[in-house]
C-alpha positions in Angstrom: 10.8 -75.3 110.7 10.2 -78.2 113.1 12.8 -80.4 114.8 11.5 -83.3 112.6 12.5 -81.4 109.5 16.0 -81.1 110.9 16.3 -84.9 111.2 14.7 -85.4 107.9 17.3 -83.1 106.3 20.0 -85.2 107.8 18.6 -88.2 106.1 18.5 -86.6 102.7 21.6 -87.6 100.7 20.6 -86.9 97.1 19.0 -84.1 95.1 17.0 -85.1 92.0 15.0 -83.4 89.4 11.7 -84.5 88.2 9.1 -83.6 85.6 6.9 -80.8 86.8 3.5 -82.1 87.6 0.5 -79.9 87.0 -1.2 -78.4 90.1 -4.2 -80.4 91.2 -7.0 -79.1 93.3 -8.4 -81.0 96.2 -10.6 -83.9 95.1 -13.2 -84.0 93.8 -12.6 -80.7 92.2 -12.2 -81.2 88.4 -9.0 -80.3 86.7 -6.3 -77.8 87.9 -6.0 -74.1 87.6 -6.4 -72.6 84.2 -3.3 -70.8 83.0 -3.3 -67.1 83.5 -3.4 -65.1 80.3 -0.2 -63.3 79.5 3.3 -64.3 80.3 4.9 -65.1 83.6 8.1 -63.5 84.6 11.3 -65.4 83.8 14.3 -66.0 86.1 18.0 -66.4 85.7 20.7 -66.9 88.3 22.9 -64.0 89.2 24.9 -65.7 91.9 25.0 -67.2 95.4 26.9 -67.0 98.6 27.1 -69.6 101.4 27.2 -68.3 105.0 29.6 -70.3 107.2 27.9 -73.0 109.3 27.1 -71.8 112.9 28.8 -68.4 112.3 29.3 -66.7 115.6 28.1 -63.1 115.5 27.8 -60.9 118.5 27.5 -63.9 120.8 24.8 -65.5 118.8 24.7 -68.5 116.4 23.7 -67.4 112.9 21.4 -70.0 111.3 17.8 -71.0 110.8 17.3 -68.0 108.5 13.7 -68.4 107.4 12.8 -64.9 106.1 14.4 -61.9 104.6 13.4 -58.4 103.6 15.1 -55.2 102.6 14.8 -52.1 104.8 14.3 -49.0 102.7 15.2 -46.8 105.7 18.7 -48.2 106.0 19.4 -50.0 102.7 20.2 -53.1 104.6 18.6 -56.5 104.7 16.8 -58.0 107.7 16.8 -61.8 108.3 14.7 -63.6 110.9 16.0 -66.8 112.6 13.7 -69.6 113.5 15.6 -70.5 116.6 12.8 -70.8 119.2 15.1 -69.6 121.9 16.8 -73.0 122.2 20.3 -71.6 121.4 19.7 -67.9 122.1 16.6 -65.8 122.4 14.4 -65.6 119.3 16.0 -62.9 117.2 16.7 -61.2 113.8 19.8 -60.0 112.1 20.6 -57.1 109.9 23.2 -57.4 107.1 24.7 -55.6 104.1 24.4 -57.5 100.9 26.5 -56.6 97.9 24.3 -57.8 95.0 24.5 -56.6 91.4 24.3 -57.9 87.9 27.5 -59.9 88.4 26.3 -61.8 91.4 26.4 -61.9 95.2 29.7 -60.6 96.3 29.4 -60.4 100.0 27.1 -60.9 103.0 28.2 -58.9 106.0 26.1 -59.1 109.2 25.8 -55.7 110.9 23.6 -56.3 114.0 21.3 -58.6 115.8 18.5 -58.0 118.3 16.2 -60.3 120.3 12.5 -60.1 119.6 10.6 -59.0 122.7 7.2 -59.6 124.3 4.8 -56.8 125.2 6.3 -56.7 128.7 9.8 -56.2 127.4 11.1 -59.7 128.1 12.6 -62.0 125.5 10.6 -65.0 124.3 11.2 -68.2 126.4 12.2 -71.6 125.1 9.3 -74.0 124.5 11.0 -76.3 127.1 9.5 -74.1 129.8 6.0 -75.2 128.7 4.4 -71.9 129.6 2.7 -71.3 126.2 4.7 -68.1 125.5 7.2 -69.5 123.1 7.2 -68.5 119.4 8.4 -70.1 116.2 9.5 -67.1 114.0 9.4 -67.9 110.2 8.9 -64.6 108.2 9.8 -61.0 108.5 8.7 -57.9 106.5 9.8 -54.3 106.8 6.7 -52.0 106.9 7.0 -49.7 103.8 5.3 -46.9 105.7 7.4 -46.7 108.9 10.1 -49.4 108.6 8.8 -51.3 111.6 9.2 -55.1 111.5 6.2 -57.3 111.0 7.0 -60.9 111.6 5.0 -64.1 111.4 5.3 -67.1 113.7 3.7 -70.5 113.4 2.8 -71.1 117.0 2.6 -74.8 118.0 0.0 -77.6 117.8 1.6 -80.1 120.2 2.2 -83.5 118.8 1.2 -85.1 122.1 -1.2 -84.2 124.8 0.1 -82.0 127.6 1.9 -78.9 126.3 -0.4 -75.9 125.7 -1.4 -74.8 122.2 0.5 -71.7 121.0 -1.6 -69.8 118.4 0.1 -68.6 115.2 0.4 -64.8 115.0 1.8 -61.8 113.1 3.7 -59.5 115.5 4.9 -55.9 115.0 8.2 -54.7 116.4 10.5 -51.7 116.3 13.9 -52.2 114.7 15.3 -52.6 118.2 13.0 -55.6 118.9 10.5 -53.7 121.1 7.0 -55.1 120.7 4.4 -52.7 119.2 1.4 -54.8 118.5 -0.2 -57.7 116.6 -2.3 -58.2 113.5 -5.6 -59.8 114.0 -5.6 -63.0 111.9 -8.7 -64.6 110.3 -10.6 -66.9 112.5 -9.9 -70.0 110.4 -6.1 -69.6 111.2 -6.9 -70.5 114.8 -5.7 -73.9 116.1 -8.4 -76.0 117.7 -8.6 -79.8 118.4 -10.0 -80.6 114.9 -9.6 -77.5 112.9 -7.1 -74.9 111.8 -3.4 -75.2 110.7 -1.6 -78.5 111.0 1.5 -78.7 113.1 4.4 -76.7 111.7 2.2 -75.7 108.7 0.8 -72.4 109.9 1.8 -68.8 109.1 5.2 -68.9 107.3 4.4 -66.3 104.5 3.7 -62.6 104.8 4.0 -59.7 102.4 2.9 -56.1 102.0 1.1 -54.9 98.8 -0.5 -51.7 97.5 2.4 -49.6 98.9 1.9 -50.9 102.4 -1.9 -50.7 102.6 -2.5 -54.4 102.0 -1.2 -57.3 104.2 -1.2 -60.7 102.7 -0.4 -63.9 104.6 -0.5 -67.6 103.7 -0.7 -70.8 105.8 2.0 -73.3 104.7 -0.2 -76.3 104.2 -3.9 -77.1 104.0 -6.0 -76.5 107.1 -7.3 -79.7 108.7 -10.8 -79.0 107.5 -9.6 -78.3 104.0 -8.5 -81.9 103.2 -5.4 -84.0 103.2 -1.8 -82.9 102.5 -0.4 -83.6 99.0 0.7 -87.0 98.0 2.1 -88.6 94.8 -1.3 -88.3 93.1 -2.9 -85.1 94.3 -1.9 -81.6 95.2 -3.8 -79.6 97.8 -5.2 -76.1 98.5 -3.8 -73.7 101.0 -5.4 -70.4 102.0 -4.0 -67.0 101.1 -5.6 -64.0 102.9 -5.6 -60.3 102.1 -6.2 -57.9 105.0 -6.1 -54.3 105.9 -3.4 -53.1 108.2 -6.0 -53.1 110.9 -6.8 -56.8 110.4 -10.1 -56.6 108.4 -10.2 -59.5 105.9 -10.6 -58.3 102.4 -10.5 -61.7 100.7 -9.2 -65.2 101.1 -8.2 -67.5 98.2 -7.3 -71.1 97.6 -3.7 -71.5 96.2 -3.0 -74.9 94.6 0.3 -76.5 95.8 1.9 -79.3 93.8 1.7 -83.0 94.4 4.8 -84.8 95.9 7.5 -85.2 93.2 9.0 -88.5 94.2 8.5 -91.5 96.5 10.0 -91.4 99.9 12.9 -93.7 100.9 11.0 -96.7 102.4 13.6 -97.0 105.2 13.0 -93.4 106.3 10.7 -92.7 109.3 9.8 -89.3 107.9 7.1 -88.6 105.3 7.4 -85.9 102.7 7.1 -82.3 103.8 5.7 -79.6 101.4 4.1 -76.2 101.4 4.4 -72.4 100.9 7.1 -70.9 103.1 7.1 -67.4 101.4 5.1 -65.1 99.1 6.0 -61.7 97.8 3.6 -59.1 96.3 4.4 -57.5 93.0 5.0 -53.7 93.5 2.6 -52.6 90.8 -0.2 -55.2 91.2 -1.9 -55.9 94.5 -3.5 -59.2 93.2 -0.2 -60.7 91.9 2.4 -62.6 93.9 5.5 -64.6 93.6 4.9 -67.8 95.6 7.6 -70.1 96.8 6.9 -73.8 97.1 9.3 -76.0 99.0 9.2 -79.8 99.1 11.4 -82.3 100.9 11.3 -86.0 100.2 13.5 -88.6 102.1 16.1 -90.0 99.7 15.5 -87.3 97.1 16.1 -84.1 98.9 14.6 -80.7 98.2 12.6 -79.4 95.2 12.2 -75.6 95.2 9.9 -74.0 92.7 8.9 -70.3 92.2 5.5 -69.3 90.7 3.9 -66.2 89.4 0.3 -66.3 90.8 -2.8 -64.1 90.9 -5.9 -63.9 92.9 -7.7 -62.3 90.0 -10.7 -64.5 89.0 -10.3 -66.8 92.0 -13.1 -67.6 94.4 -13.2 -65.7 97.6 -13.3 -68.5 100.1 -13.3 -66.6 103.4 -16.9 -67.8 104.1 -16.2 -71.3 102.9 -16.0 -73.5 106.0 -14.2 -76.4 104.3 -12.5 -76.6 100.9 -12.7 -80.4 100.9 -15.0 -81.4 98.1 -16.0 -77.8 97.2 -15.9 -76.5 93.6 -13.9 -73.3 93.9 -11.8 -71.5 91.4 -8.2 -71.5 92.8 -5.6 -68.9 92.1 -3.9 -69.3 88.7 -0.1 -69.7 88.6 2.7 -70.1 86.2 6.2 -71.6 86.8 8.9 -69.0 87.1 11.8 -71.2 88.1 12.6 -74.8 89.2 15.7 -74.3 91.2 17.3 -77.5 89.9 17.6 -75.8 86.5 19.3 -72.6 87.7 22.8 -74.0 88.0 23.1 -73.6 91.8 25.8 -75.4 93.8 23.1 -77.1 95.8 19.3 -76.9 96.2 18.5 -76.7 99.9 15.7 -75.5 102.3 14.9 -72.1 100.7 12.3 -70.3 102.8 12.6 -66.5 102.4 12.7 -64.0 99.5 12.5 -60.3 98.9 13.0 -57.8 96.1 16.5 -56.6 95.5 17.8 -53.7 93.5 16.8 -53.0 89.9 19.6 -54.0 87.6 21.0 -51.9 84.7 19.3 -54.2 82.3 15.9 -53.2 83.7 15.5 -56.6 85.4 14.5 -56.7 89.0 16.6 -58.8 91.3 15.2 -61.2 93.8 17.1 -62.3 96.9 16.4 -65.6 98.6 17.7 -67.4 101.7 17.7 -71.0 102.8 17.2 -72.2 106.4 19.9 -74.6 107.5 18.0 -75.7 110.6 21.4 -75.4 112.4 22.2 -78.7 110.7 25.8 -79.3 109.5 24.5 -81.2 106.5 22.5 -78.2 105.3 23.5 -74.7 104.2 22.6 -71.1 104.7 22.5 -70.1 101.1 21.9 -66.5 99.8 20.7 -66.6 96.2 20.1 -63.7 93.8 18.0 -64.1 90.7 17.2 -61.7 87.9 13.6 -61.5 86.9 12.3 -60.2 83.6 
């Protein structure tokens, strides 16, 4: 996440619940998404574990954990840090998690490696201004060969001067060696008047169809797709299905919720909301768990998890702008509002992955929150049971 979110998190003192508002498509589209037939999965809390603030591990600072996935080749979990090489070079961590039907018993980090550029060097800090910095936000382990695919948001500078850094999905070996990139759809490109907003580009990535399908999402609406959510309206973000080689198979409009509360009028920061992660269901390439994360000054975070499908939604890959267009968005159903789960705190949850199947037959889900290296936030590992 951006530096602005760090300061916004510092300003948040309270967490509050609110009545769930129905998803609203971008005006003037009538109504919201029709409910999907059948029943959404249901969630219950298994447990949680808080990682110590600024834990020192192998001469690095553990924090900013924005994505997590399980490595089937090792049985361990992989976390990506969104440190943009300010503290140490952009990097990932491996860890053993003891998660079962009785909760999260331990989180033991086992290794860390820097992510490397094609020439073998580590990624530089944005302070250098050479346009080579990255903003890592998501990581997935390739189910075919256990290489790491990771998404980064790039940078749309807030002021003139620094170069634009395009969002990308990179491919690395488990030792951090660069192995290639996924060609992203053209409308993910940042230009002066089009493309992702600042800090609202590629944060979500998942494999489907046993590794043959790559799905990504931009965090917020593209500039050309209309305004960000407010207290009255939600918005549409684009979710894209591609082959491993980058060919776009379909692109769909996902409806994110309107803002749940008014911001503190004394805060300089407006609300921040979007899709930080999505996860394909193992047995259905058109079905996803979608995480929505919202922060409002004076009210804190609201984290909601949805069961969503592209089935029946309009393919919008050829739709230049969603603003004012009548498209059928993805359908979704609420799985969990994190304020109802009984957690010790609800913080900046950004990553999720499937965990082990439980003796009950339920599938576990492991999530992680990004503390933004902020002492007033937490790195929280949460395990849910889904049925």
